[in-house]
C-alpha positions in Angstrom: -0.1 0.1 -0.1 1.2 3.6 -0.3 -0.3 6.4 1.4 0.4 10.0 1.0 0.8 12.7 3.8 0.6 16.2 4.0 2.9 17.7 6.1 2.5 21.8 6.6 5.0 23.7 5.2 5.9 25.3 8.8 6.7 21.7 10.1 8.2 20.3 7.2 10.9 23.2 7.2 12.2 22.7 10.7 12.9 18.8 9.8 16.6 18.6 9.2 17.9 17.8 5.8 16.7 17.6 2.4 13.7 16.2 1.1 14.9 12.5 0.8 16.7 12.9 4.2 13.3 14.5 5.8 11.0 11.5 4.2 13.5 8.9 5.7 13.6 10.5 8.9 9.9 10.8 9.1 9.3 7.4 8.5 11.8 6.3 11.1 10.1 8.3 13.6 7.0 7.1 12.6 8.3 3.5 12.5 9.5 4.3 16.3 6.3 5.3 17.7 4.2 2.8 16.1 6.8 0.0 17.4 6.5 1.7 21.1 2.9 1.5 21.0 2.8 -1.8 20.3 1.2 -1.6 16.6 3.9 -3.0 14.8 6.4 -5.8 15.4 10.4 -5.1 15.6 10.6 -6.5 12.1 7.7 -4.5 10.6 9.0 -1.3 12.3 12.7 -2.1 10.6 10.8 -2.7 7.3 9.0 0.6 7.4 12.1 2.6 8.1 13.9 1.0 5.9 16.5 -0.3 8.1 18.3 -3.5 9.0 16.8 -4.8 12.1 20.2 -4.1 13.9 20.0 -0.6 13.2 16.2 -0.2 13.8 17.1 -1.8 17.1 19.9 1.1 17.8 17.4 3.9 16.9 14.9 2.7 19.4 17.9 2.5 22.1 18.4 6.0 20.9 14.8 6.9 21.8 15.0 4.8 24.9 12.5 2.6 24.0 12.4 -0.8 25.2 12.5 -3.8 23.2 9.4 -5.9 23.5 10.7 -9.5 24.0 8.2 -11.9 25.8 8.6 -15.1 27.1 6.9 -16.3 23.8 9.2 -14.9 22.1 12.1 -16.4 23.7 10.7 -20.1 23.8 10.0 -19.7 20.3 13.7 -18.4 19.6 14.6 -21.3 22.2 12.9 -23.8 19.9 14.1 -22.3 16.6 17.7 -22.5 18.0 18.2 -18.8 18.5 19.5 -18.8 21.8 22.8 -20.0 23.2 23.1 -22.8 25.6 
């Protein structure tokens, strides 16, 4: 799905960088906010922001947004062999 957002000029002018940097920055902020609200998953946030998952996790850390990792997530990772012994 493609969606268009109208950003008021006075708000857009306060965003750093050129148009491309502003667009990426807005997508990153949207992804971080939606992840913090538990609307999207970590993988979905990284995809929305256009970042690798580790880079997205770093951005979350910069914003002091905790990683949502539940017991079910851990059990899934354990079953999949993703947790060390």
